[in-house]
Backbone atoms as SQL, in Angstrom:
CREATE TABLE atoms (id INTEGER PRIMARY KEY, chain TEXT, resi INTEGER, resn TEXT, atom TEXT, x REAL, y REAL, z REAL);
INSERT INTO atoms VALUES
  (1, 'A', 1, 'MET', 'N', -84.146, -5.228, -223.109),
  (2, 'A', 1, 'MET', 'CA', -84.347, -5.595, -224.499),
  (3, 'A', 1, 'MET', 'C', -85.464, -6.622, -224.583),
  (4, 'A', 2, 'ASP', 'N', -86.223, -6.512, -225.632),
  (5, 'A', 2, 'ASP', 'CA', -87.312, -7.450, -225.839),
  (6, 'A', 2, 'ASP', 'C', -86.780, -8.641, -226.633),
  (7, 'A', 3, 'TYR', 'N', -86.575, -9.749, -225.958),
  (8, 'A', 3, 'TYR', 'CA', -85.987, -10.927, -226.587),
  (9, 'A', 3, 'TYR', 'C', -86.979, -11.650, -227.487),
  (10, 'A', 4, 'LYS', 'N', -88.247, -11.305, -227.386),
  (11, 'A', 4, 'LYS', 'CA', -89.240, -11.934, -228.242),
  (12, 'A', 4, 'LYS', 'C', -89.186, -11.373, -229.660),
  (13, 'A', 5, 'GLN', 'N', -88.575, -10.218, -229.842),
  (14, 'A', 5, 'GLN', 'CA', -88.473, -9.574, -231.145),
  (15, 'A', 5, 'GLN', 'C', -87.098, -9.749, -231.784),
  (16, 'A', 6, 'THR', 'N', -86.272, -10.623, -231.254),
  (17, 'A', 6, 'THR', 'CA', -84.920, -10.812, -231.761),
  (18, 'A', 6, 'THR', 'C', -84.932, -11.499, -233.121),
  (19, 'A', 7, 'LYS', 'N', -83.879, -11.242, -233.897),
  (20, 'A', 7, 'LYS', 'CA', -83.745, -11.857, -235.205),
  (21, 'A', 7, 'LYS', 'C', -82.926, -13.145, -235.140),
  (22, 'A', 8, 'ALA', 'N', -82.616, -13.599, -233.954),
  (23, 'A', 8, 'ALA', 'CA', -81.801, -14.807, -233.793),
  (24, 'A', 8, 'ALA', 'C', -82.571, -16.028, -234.275),
  (25, 'A', 9, 'PRO', 'N', -81.869, -16.979, -234.900),
  (26, 'A', 9, 'PRO', 'CA', -82.554, -18.199, -235.355),
  (27, 'A', 9, 'PRO', 'C', -82.993, -19.044, -234.171),
  (28, 'A', 10, 'LYS', 'N', -84.050, -19.787, -234.347),
  (29, 'A', 10, 'LYS', 'CA', -84.569, -20.612, -233.255),
  (30, 'A', 10, 'LYS', 'C', -83.835, -21.941, -233.133),
  (31, 'A', 11, 'ASN', 'N', -83.112, -22.331, -234.172),
  (32, 'A', 11, 'ASN', 'CA', -82.336, -23.561, -234.085),
  (33, 'A', 11, 'ASN', 'C', -80.865, -23.247, -234.383),
  (34, 'A', 12, 'THR', 'N', -80.009, -24.137, -234.012),
  (35, 'A', 12, 'THR', 'CA', -78.578, -23.919, -234.132),
  (36, 'A', 12, 'THR', 'C', -78.145, -23.983, -235.589),
  (37, 'A', 13, 'ILE', 'N', -77.339, -23.005, -235.981),
  (38, 'A', 13, 'ILE', 'CA', -76.762, -23.013, -237.316),
  (39, 'A', 13, 'ILE', 'C', -75.247, -22.880, -237.183),
  (40, 'A', 14, 'THR', 'N', -74.527, -23.332, -238.198),
  (41, 'A', 14, 'THR', 'CA', -73.076, -23.273, -238.171),
  (42, 'A', 14, 'THR', 'C', -72.618, -21.858, -238.501),
  (43, 'A', 15, 'ARG', 'N', -71.709, -21.351, -237.703),
  (44, 'A', 15, 'ARG', 'CA', -71.176, -20.002, -237.900),
  (45, 'A', 15, 'ARG', 'C', -69.689, -20.098, -238.225),
  (46, 'A', 16, 'ASP', 'N', -69.201, -19.154, -238.988),
  (47, 'A', 16, 'ASP', 'CA', -67.778, -19.078, -239.289),
  (48, 'A', 16, 'ASP', 'C', -67.087, -18.333, -238.145),
  (49, 'A', 17, 'MET', 'N', -66.300, -19.043, -237.367),
  (50, 'A', 17, 'MET', 'CA', -65.646, -18.434, -236.203),
  (51, 'A', 17, 'MET', 'C', -64.655, -17.347, -236.607),
  (52, 'A', 18, 'ASN', 'N', -64.082, -17.443, -237.796),
  (53, 'A', 18, 'ASN', 'CA', -63.149, -16.413, -238.242),
  (54, 'A', 18, 'ASN', 'C', -63.857, -15.071, -238.413),
  (55, 'A', 19, 'LYS', 'N', -65.089, -15.101, -238.904),
  (56, 'A', 19, 'LYS', 'CA', -65.852, -13.864, -239.042),
  (57, 'A', 19, 'LYS', 'C', -66.266, -13.327, -237.679),
  (58, 'A', 20, 'LEU', 'N', -66.622, -14.220, -236.765),
  (59, 'A', 20, 'LEU', 'CA', -67.025, -13.773, -235.425),
  (60, 'A', 20, 'LEU', 'C', -65.850, -13.170, -234.666),
  (61, 'A', 21, 'GLN', 'N', -64.680, -13.770, -234.807),
  (62, 'A', 21, 'GLN', 'CA', -63.551, -13.290, -234.022),
  (63, 'A', 21, 'GLN', 'C', -62.945, -12.012, -234.590),
  (64, 'A', 22, 'GLU', 'N', -63.319, -11.621, -235.811),
  (65, 'A', 22, 'GLU', 'CA', -62.811, -10.373, -236.384),
  (66, 'A', 22, 'GLU', 'C', -63.220, -9.163, -235.553),
  (67, 'A', 23, 'LYS', 'N', -64.388, -9.197, -234.964),
  (68, 'A', 23, 'LYS', 'CA', -64.886, -8.066, -234.187),
  (69, 'A', 23, 'LYS', 'C', -64.118, -7.888, -232.880),
  (70, 'A', 24, 'VAL', 'N', -63.611, -8.996, -232.326),
  (71, 'A', 24, 'VAL', 'CA', -62.920, -8.943, -231.044),
  (72, 'A', 24, 'VAL', 'C', -61.414, -9.051, -231.231),
  (73, 'A', 25, 'GLY', 'N', -60.992, -9.899, -232.149),
  (74, 'A', 25, 'GLY', 'CA', -59.572, -10.057, -232.401),
  (75, 'A', 25, 'GLY', 'C', -59.000, -11.360, -231.893),
  (76, 'A', 26, 'ASN', 'N', -59.758, -12.094, -231.102),
  (77, 'A', 26, 'ASN', 'CA', -59.268, -13.332, -230.529),
  (78, 'A', 26, 'ASN', 'C', -60.456, -14.284, -230.383),
  (79, 'A', 27, 'VAL', 'N', -60.268, -15.523, -230.801),
  (80, 'A', 27, 'VAL', 'CA', -61.351, -16.506, -230.741),
  (81, 'A', 27, 'VAL', 'C', -61.772, -16.751, -229.297),
  (82, 'A', 28, 'TYR', 'N', -60.798, -16.876, -228.401),
  (83, 'A', 28, 'TYR', 'CA', -61.101, -17.200, -227.008),
  (84, 'A', 28, 'TYR', 'C', -61.822, -16.046, -226.305),
  (85, 'A', 29, 'GLU', 'N', -61.416, -14.818, -226.605),
  (86, 'A', 29, 'GLU', 'CA', -62.121, -13.676, -226.030),
  (87, 'A', 29, 'GLU', 'C', -63.541, -13.581, -226.582),
  (88, 'A', 30, 'THR', 'N', -63.708, -13.919, -227.860),
  (89, 'A', 30, 'THR', 'CA', -65.032, -13.917, -228.466),
  (90, 'A', 30, 'THR', 'C', -65.949, -14.897, -227.758),
  (91, 'A', 31, 'VAL', 'N', -65.446, -16.104, -227.510),
  (92, 'A', 31, 'VAL', 'CA', -66.245, -17.122, -226.820),
  (93, 'A', 31, 'VAL', 'C', -66.553, -16.676, -225.393),
  (94, 'A', 32, 'ALA', 'N', -65.587, -16.052, -224.725),
  (95, 'A', 32, 'ALA', 'CA', -65.818, -15.575, -223.357),
  (96, 'A', 32, 'ALA', 'C', -66.880, -14.473, -223.336),
  (97, 'A', 33, 'ILE', 'N', -66.810, -13.558, -224.292),
  (98, 'A', 33, 'ILE', 'CA', -67.789, -12.473, -224.365),
  (99, 'A', 33, 'ILE', 'C', -69.181, -13.031, -224.645),
  (100, 'A', 34, 'LEU', 'N', -69.267, -13.972, -225.591),
  (101, 'A', 34, 'LEU', 'CA', -70.563, -14.576, -225.901),
  (102, 'A', 34, 'LEU', 'C', -71.112, -15.345, -224.706),
  (103, 'A', 35, 'GLY', 'N', -70.250, -16.035, -223.985),
  (104, 'A', 35, 'GLY', 'CA', -70.693, -16.784, -222.801),
  (105, 'A', 35, 'GLY', 'C', -71.224, -15.873, -221.708),
  (106, 'A', 36, 'LYS', 'N', -70.521, -14.774, -221.466),
  (107, 'A', 36, 'LYS', 'CA', -70.976, -13.839, -220.432),
  (108, 'A', 36, 'LYS', 'C', -72.296, -13.182, -220.829),
  (109, 'A', 37, 'ARG', 'N', -72.419, -12.812, -222.100),
  (110, 'A', 37, 'ARG', 'CA', -73.667, -12.192, -222.555),
  (111, 'A', 37, 'ARG', 'C', -74.818, -13.188, -222.510),
  (112, 'A', 38, 'ALA', 'N', -74.549, -14.449, -222.870),
  (113, 'A', 38, 'ALA', 'CA', -75.589, -15.477, -222.812),
  (114, 'A', 38, 'ALA', 'C', -76.058, -15.684, -221.379),
  (115, 'A', 39, 'ASN', 'N', -75.141, -15.638, -220.416),
  (116, 'A', 39, 'ASN', 'CA', -75.527, -15.757, -219.006),
  (117, 'A', 39, 'ASN', 'C', -76.400, -14.577, -218.575),
  (118, 'A', 40, 'GLN', 'N', -76.076, -13.364, -219.042),
  (119, 'A', 40, 'GLN', 'CA', -76.892, -12.197, -218.720),
  (120, 'A', 40, 'GLN', 'C', -78.302, -12.338, -219.294),
  (121, 'A', 41, 'ILE', 'N', -78.374, -12.786, -220.533),
  (122, 'A', 41, 'ILE', 'CA', -79.677, -12.958, -221.185),
  (123, 'A', 41, 'ILE', 'C', -80.485, -14.033, -220.468),
  (124, 'A', 42, 'SER', 'N', -79.827, -15.130, -220.128),
  (125, 'A', 42, 'SER', 'CA', -80.504, -16.232, -219.452),
  (126, 'A', 42, 'SER', 'C', -81.070, -15.798, -218.107),
  (127, 'A', 43, 'SER', 'N', -80.298, -15.062, -217.329),
  (128, 'A', 43, 'SER', 'CA', -80.796, -14.626, -216.025),
  (129, 'A', 43, 'SER', 'C', -81.921, -13.602, -216.181),
  (130, 'A', 44, 'ALA', 'N', -81.849, -12.750, -217.206),
  (131, 'A', 44, 'ALA', 'CA', -82.922, -11.781, -217.435),
  (132, 'A', 44, 'ALA', 'C', -84.214, -12.493, -217.835),
  (133, 'A', 45, 'LEU', 'N', -84.100, -13.489, -218.707),
  (134, 'A', 45, 'LEU', 'CA', -85.282, -14.250, -219.101),
  (135, 'A', 45, 'LEU', 'C', -85.877, -15.014, -217.920),
  (136, 'A', 46, 'LYS', 'N', -85.020, -15.557, -217.069),
  (137, 'A', 46, 'LYS', 'CA', -85.495, -16.301, -215.898),
  (138, 'A', 46, 'LYS', 'C', -86.234, -15.378, -214.932),
  (139, 'A', 47, 'LYS', 'N', -85.696, -14.191, -214.691),
  (140, 'A', 47, 'LYS', 'CA', -86.372, -13.234, -213.812),
  (141, 'A', 47, 'LYS', 'C', -87.726, -12.824, -214.381),
  (142, 'A', 48, 'GLU', 'N', -87.755, -12.597, -215.689),
  (143, 'A', 48, 'GLU', 'CA', -89.003, -12.198, -216.339),
  (144, 'A', 48, 'GLU', 'C', -90.049, -13.309, -216.259),
  (145, 'A', 49, 'LEU', 'N', -89.631, -14.544, -216.511),
  (146, 'A', 49, 'LEU', 'CA', -90.546, -15.682, -216.434),
  (147, 'A', 49, 'LEU', 'C', -91.021, -15.906, -215.005),
  (148, 'A', 50, 'ASP', 'N', -90.118, -15.821, -214.036),
  (149, 'A', 50, 'ASP', 'CA', -90.503, -15.994, -212.631),
  (150, 'A', 50, 'ASP', 'C', -91.513, -14.935, -212.195),
  (151, 'A', 51, 'ALA', 'N', -91.323, -13.705, -212.677),
  (152, 'A', 51, 'ALA', 'CA', -92.253, -12.636, -212.317),
  (153, 'A', 51, 'ALA', 'C', -93.643, -12.906, -212.885),
  (154, 'A', 52, 'LYS', 'N', -93.701, -13.419, -214.112),
  (155, 'A', 52, 'LYS', 'CA', -95.004, -13.721, -214.719),
  (156, 'A', 52, 'LYS', 'C', -95.666, -14.917, -214.061),
  (157, 'A', 53, 'LEU', 'N', -94.883, -15.917, -213.680),
  (158, 'A', 53, 'LEU', 'CA', -95.455, -17.113, -213.066),
  (159, 'A', 53, 'LEU', 'C', -95.773, -16.915, -211.586),
  (160, 'A', 54, 'GLN', 'N', -95.251, -15.852, -210.987),
  (161, 'A', 54, 'GLN', 'CA', -95.511, -15.561, -209.581),
  (162, 'A', 54, 'GLN', 'C', -96.997, -15.323, -209.340),
  (163, 'A', 55, 'ASP', 'N', -97.687, -14.819, -210.338),
  (164, 'A', 55, 'ASP', 'CA', -99.123, -14.556, -210.206),
  (165, 'A', 55, 'ASP', 'C', -99.921, -15.842, -210.003),
  (166, 'A', 56, 'PHE', 'N', -99.393, -16.946, -210.482),
  (167, 'A', 56, 'PHE', 'CA', -100.124, -18.211, -210.426),
  (168, 'A', 56, 'PHE', 'C', -99.810, -19.042, -209.185),
  (169, 'A', 57, 'SER', 'N', -98.793, -18.658, -208.440),
  (170, 'A', 57, 'SER', 'CA', -98.426, -19.474, -207.274),
  (171, 'A', 57, 'SER', 'C', -99.340, -19.168, -206.101),
  (172, 'A', 58, 'THR', 'N', -99.601, -20.189, -205.318),
  (173, 'A', 58, 'THR', 'CA', -100.404, -20.040, -204.111),
  (174, 'A', 58, 'THR', 'C', -99.531, -20.377, -202.920),
  (175, 'A', 59, 'PRO', 'N', -99.817, -19.802, -201.768),
  (176, 'A', 59, 'PRO', 'CA', -98.957, -20.032, -200.605),
  (177, 'A', 59, 'PRO', 'C', -98.915, -21.490, -200.136),
  (178, 'A', 60, 'GLN', 'N', -99.952, -22.252, -200.355),
  (179, 'A', 60, 'GLN', 'CA', -99.975, -23.623, -199.855),
  (180, 'A', 60, 'GLN', 'C', -99.705, -24.647, -200.958),
  (181, 'A', 61, 'ASP', 'N', -98.873, -24.281, -201.943),
  (182, 'A', 61, 'ASP', 'CA', -98.515, -25.235, -202.991),
  (183, 'A', 61, 'ASP', 'C', -97.743, -26.409, -202.393),
  (184, 'A', 62, 'THR', 'N', -98.170, -27.581, -202.733),
  (185, 'A', 62, 'THR', 'CA', -97.440, -28.781, -202.355),
  (186, 'A', 62, 'THR', 'C', -97.321, -29.670, -203.580),
  (187, 'A', 63, 'MET', 'N', -96.532, -30.675, -203.476),
  (188, 'A', 63, 'MET', 'CA', -96.340, -31.585, -204.592),
  (189, 'A', 63, 'MET', 'C', -97.616, -32.376, -204.896),
  (190, 'A', 64, 'ASP', 'N', -98.435, -32.619, -203.899),
  (191, 'A', 64, 'ASP', 'CA', -99.649, -33.406, -204.083),
  (192, 'A', 64, 'ASP', 'C', -100.747, -32.622, -204.794),
  (193, 'A', 65, 'GLU', 'N', -100.752, -31.315, -204.613),
  (194, 'A', 65, 'GLU', 'CA', -101.836, -30.495, -205.144),
  (195, 'A', 65, 'GLU', 'C', -101.398, -29.779, -206.422),
  (196, 'A', 66, 'THR', 'N', -101.111, -30.517, -207.445),
  (197, 'A', 66, 'THR', 'CA', -100.710, -29.936, -208.721),
  (198, 'A', 66, 'THR', 'C', -101.909, -29.916, -209.651),
  (199, 'A', 67, 'TYR', 'N', -102.156, -28.786, -210.238),
  (200, 'A', 67, 'TYR', 'CA', -103.258, -28.675, -211.181),
  (201, 'A', 67, 'TYR', 'C', -102.778, -27.890, -212.401),
  (202, 'A', 68, 'GLU', 'N', -103.466, -28.071, -213.494),
  (203, 'A', 68, 'GLU', 'CA', -103.085, -27.406, -214.736),
  (204, 'A', 68, 'GLU', 'C', -103.767, -26.055, -214.836),
  (205, 'A', 69, 'ASN', 'N', -103.014, -25.085, -215.243),
  (206, 'A', 69, 'ASN', 'CA', -103.543, -23.761, -215.507),
  (207, 'A', 69, 'ASN', 'C', -103.138, -23.417, -216.939),
  (208, 'A', 70, 'ARG', 'N', -104.100, -23.243, -217.804),
  (209, 'A', 70, 'ARG', 'CA', -103.831, -23.018, -219.229),
  (210, 'A', 70, 'ARG', 'C', -102.953, -21.788, -219.460),
  (211, 'A', 71, 'GLU', 'N', -103.231, -20.703, -218.762),
  (212, 'A', 71, 'GLU', 'CA', -102.441, -19.487, -218.944),
  (213, 'A', 71, 'GLU', 'C', -100.988, -19.713, -218.561),
  (214, 'A', 72, 'GLN', 'N', -100.778, -20.413, -217.470),
  (215, 'A', 72, 'GLN', 'CA', -99.430, -20.705, -216.999),
  (216, 'A', 72, 'GLN', 'C', -98.681, -21.576, -218.019),
  (217, 'A', 73, 'ILE', 'N', -99.371, -22.540, -218.582),
  (218, 'A', 73, 'ILE', 'CA', -98.761, -23.416, -219.571),
  (219, 'A', 73, 'ILE', 'C', -98.402, -22.628, -220.829),
  (220, 'A', 74, 'GLU', 'N', -99.271, -21.730, -221.253),
  (221, 'A', 74, 'GLU', 'CA', -99.002, -20.935, -222.451),
  (222, 'A', 74, 'GLU', 'C', -97.823, -19.996, -222.249),
  (223, 'A', 75, 'ILE', 'N', -97.716, -19.408, -221.065),
  (224, 'A', 75, 'ILE', 'CA', -96.578, -18.532, -220.770),
  (225, 'A', 75, 'ILE', 'C', -95.287, -19.338, -220.812),
  (226, 'A', 76, 'SER', 'N', -95.287, -20.502, -220.212),
  (227, 'A', 76, 'SER', 'CA', -94.096, -21.349, -220.214),
  (228, 'A', 76, 'SER', 'C', -93.725, -21.777, -221.624),
  (229, 'A', 77, 'ARG', 'N', -94.699, -22.130, -222.423),
  (230, 'A', 77, 'ARG', 'CA', -94.421, -22.549, -223.804),
  (231, 'A', 77, 'ARG', 'C', -93.878, -21.398, -224.644),
  (232, 'A', 78, 'SER', 'N', -94.375, -20.194, -224.407),
  (233, 'A', 78, 'SER', 'CA', -93.873, -19.062, -225.191),
  (234, 'A', 78, 'SER', 'C', -92.393, -18.813, -224.892),
  (235, 'A', 79, 'TYR', 'N', -91.979, -19.020, -223.641),
  (236, 'A', 79, 'TYR', 'CA', -90.566, -18.859, -223.304),
  (237, 'A', 79, 'TYR', 'C', -89.727, -20.025, -223.823),
  (238, 'A', 80, 'GLU', 'N', -90.318, -21.203, -223.912),
  (239, 'A', 80, 'GLU', 'CA', -89.590, -22.345, -224.455),
  (240, 'A', 80, 'GLU', 'C', -89.350, -22.189, -225.955),
  (241, 'A', 81, 'ARG', 'N', -90.225, -21.469, -226.640),
  (242, 'A', 81, 'ARG', 'CA', -90.089, -21.265, -228.080),
  (243, 'A', 81, 'ARG', 'C', -89.047, -20.216, -228.437),
  (244, 'A', 82, 'LEU', 'N', -88.615, -19.415, -227.477),
  (245, 'A', 82, 'LEU', 'CA', -87.617, -18.391, -227.755),
  (246, 'A', 82, 'LEU', 'C', -86.288, -19.035, -228.128),
  (247, 'A', 83, 'PRO', 'N', -85.462, -18.337, -228.900),
  (248, 'A', 83, 'PRO', 'CA', -84.129, -18.879, -229.185),
  (249, 'A', 83, 'PRO', 'C', -83.312, -18.997, -227.906),
  (250, 'A', 84, 'LYS', 'N', -82.361, -19.894, -227.913),
  (251, 'A', 84, 'LYS', 'CA', -81.496, -20.083, -226.752),
  (252, 'A', 84, 'LYS', 'C', -80.664, -18.819, -226.520),
  (253, 'A', 85, 'PRO', 'N', -80.289, -18.551, -225.277),
  (254, 'A', 85, 'PRO', 'CA', -79.509, -17.344, -224.982),
  (255, 'A', 85, 'PRO', 'C', -78.195, -17.257, -225.760),
  (256, 'A', 86, 'THR', 'N', -77.550, -18.379, -226.030),
  (257, 'A', 86, 'THR', 'CA', -76.307, -18.328, -226.802),
  (258, 'A', 86, 'THR', 'C', -76.554, -17.876, -228.239),
  (259, 'A', 87, 'LEU', 'N', -77.685, -18.280, -228.802),
  (260, 'A', 87, 'LEU', 'CA', -78.019, -17.851, -230.161),
  (261, 'A', 87, 'LEU', 'C', -78.360, -16.362, -230.201),
  (262, 'A', 88, 'ILE', 'N', -79.032, -15.881, -229.162),
  (263, 'A', 88, 'ILE', 'CA', -79.350, -14.456, -229.078),
  (264, 'A', 88, 'ILE', 'C', -78.068, -13.646, -228.926),
  (265, 'A', 89, 'ALA', 'N', -77.152, -14.113, -228.080),
  (266, 'A', 89, 'ALA', 'CA', -75.885, -13.410, -227.866),
  (267, 'A', 89, 'ALA', 'C', -75.058, -13.377, -229.146),
  (268, 'A', 90, 'THR', 'N', -75.031, -14.474, -229.871),
  (269, 'A', 90, 'THR', 'CA', -74.280, -14.525, -231.128),
  (270, 'A', 90, 'THR', 'C', -74.872, -13.563, -232.143),
  (271, 'A', 91, 'GLN', 'N', -76.183, -13.502, -232.226),
  (272, 'A', 91, 'GLN', 'CA', -76.827, -12.572, -233.156),
  (273, 'A', 91, 'GLN', 'C', -76.546, -11.133, -232.754),
  (274, 'A', 92, 'GLU', 'N', -76.520, -10.849, -231.464),
  (275, 'A', 92, 'GLU', 'CA', -76.196, -9.504, -230.995),
  (276, 'A', 92, 'GLU', 'C', -74.770, -9.131, -231.368),
  (277, 'A', 93, 'LEU', 'N', -73.839, -10.072, -231.284),
  (278, 'A', 93, 'LEU', 'CA', -72.454, -9.798, -231.675),
  (279, 'A', 93, 'LEU', 'C', -72.370, -9.515, -233.168),
  (280, 'A', 94, 'ILE', 'N', -73.084, -10.282, -233.965),
  (281, 'A', 94, 'ILE', 'CA', -73.077, -10.071, -235.418),
  (282, 'A', 94, 'ILE', 'C', -73.667, -8.710, -235.767),
  (283, 'A', 95, 'ASP', 'N', -74.715, -8.300, -235.055),
  (284, 'A', 95, 'ASP', 'CA', -75.387, -7.024, -235.317),
  (285, 'A', 95, 'ASP', 'C', -74.721, -5.843, -234.605),
  (286, 'A', 96, 'ASP', 'N', -73.571, -6.058, -233.976),
  (287, 'A', 96, 'ASP', 'CA', -72.828, -5.022, -233.238),
  (288, 'A', 96, 'ASP', 'C', -73.660, -4.393, -232.121),
  (289, 'A', 97, 'GLN', 'N', -74.403, -5.210, -231.394),
  (290, 'A', 97, 'GLN', 'CA', -75.210, -4.712, -230.284),
  (291, 'A', 97, 'GLN', 'C', -74.572, -5.012, -228.928),
  (292, 'A', 98, 'ILE', 'N', -73.440, -5.695, -228.924),
  (293, 'A', 98, 'ILE', 'CA', -72.751, -6.007, -227.671),
  (294, 'A', 98, 'ILE', 'C', -71.622, -5.002, -227.487),
  (295, 'A', 99, 'VAL', 'N', -71.580, -4.399, -226.321),
  (296, 'A', 99, 'VAL', 'CA', -70.499, -3.484, -225.977),
  (297, 'A', 99, 'VAL', 'C', -69.596, -4.214, -225.001),
  (298, 'A', 100, 'PHE', 'N', -68.311, -4.273, -225.320),
  (299, 'A', 100, 'PHE', 'CA', -67.368, -4.947, -224.441),
  (300, 'A', 100, 'PHE', 'C', -66.095, -4.126, -224.354),
  (301, 'A', 101, 'ARG', 'N', -65.384, -4.307, -223.261),
  (302, 'A', 101, 'ARG', 'CA', -64.113, -3.628, -223.053),
  (303, 'A', 101, 'ARG', 'C', -63.050, -4.684, -222.823),
  (304, 'A', 102, 'THR', 'N', -61.907, -4.459, -223.385),
  (305, 'A', 102, 'THR', 'CA', -60.771, -5.343, -223.139),
  (306, 'A', 102, 'THR', 'C', -59.645, -4.511, -222.559),
  (307, 'A', 103, 'THR', 'N', -58.907, -5.096, -221.666),
  (308, 'A', 103, 'THR', 'CA', -57.742, -4.422, -221.111),
  (309, 'A', 103, 'THR', 'C', -56.506, -5.062, -221.714),
  (310, 'A', 104, 'SER', 'N', -55.590, -4.234, -222.132),
  (311, 'A', 104, 'SER', 'CA', -54.365, -4.785, -222.680),
  (312, 'A', 104, 'SER', 'C', -53.458, -5.215, -221.530),
  (313, 'A', 105, 'LYS', 'N', -52.471, -5.993, -221.837),
  (314, 'A', 105, 'LYS', 'CA', -51.554, -6.474, -220.802),
  (315, 'A', 105, 'LYS', 'C', -50.762, -5.316, -220.201),
  (316, 'A', 106, 'ASP', 'N', -50.476, -4.288, -220.981),
  (317, 'A', 106, 'ASP', 'CA', -49.748, -3.132, -220.462),
  (318, 'A', 106, 'ASP', 'C', -50.583, -2.361, -219.439),
  (319, 'A', 107, 'ASP', 'N', -51.893, -2.240, -219.712),
  (320, 'A', 107, 'ASP', 'CA', -52.778, -1.531, -218.769),
  (321, 'A', 107, 'ASP', 'C', -52.952, -2.329, -217.474),
  (322, 'A', 108, 'ALA', 'N', -52.943, -3.632, -217.579),
  (323, 'A', 108, 'ALA', 'CA', -53.147, -4.471, -216.390),
  (324, 'A', 108, 'ALA', 'C', -51.940, -4.424, -215.464),
  (325, 'A', 109, 'LEU', 'N', -50.756, -4.165, -215.996),
  (326, 'A', 109, 'LEU', 'CA', -49.541, -4.130, -215.176),
  (327, 'A', 109, 'LEU', 'C', -49.387, -2.833, -214.429),
  (328, 'A', 110, 'LYS', 'N', -50.058, -1.780, -214.843),
  (329, 'A', 110, 'LYS', 'CA', -49.903, -0.452, -214.198),
  (330, 'A', 110, 'LYS', 'C', -50.643, -0.390, -212.902);
């Protein structure tokens, strides 16, 4: 998914938890689902950013030899401007883009 095209707000807004939990049925399961999805989004964004910044790394990088690269700075800033993964996950839940499965207690006992 292209996270740069998401409709998620860039800053935190207050959400009605009763409306969010209607889709899942339980507030705690809703928070768990959002947390797991936010972790998935965060790791995907990190992999994508690392892949883009890999082009700028040199084999003999040391702490003493730090220099500015405008392209590298712009790439980092563009990722910093993206909404936080929790906000993206919440927007995905509102837009019914998250697929989740729950097991009932009866199924778990079998």
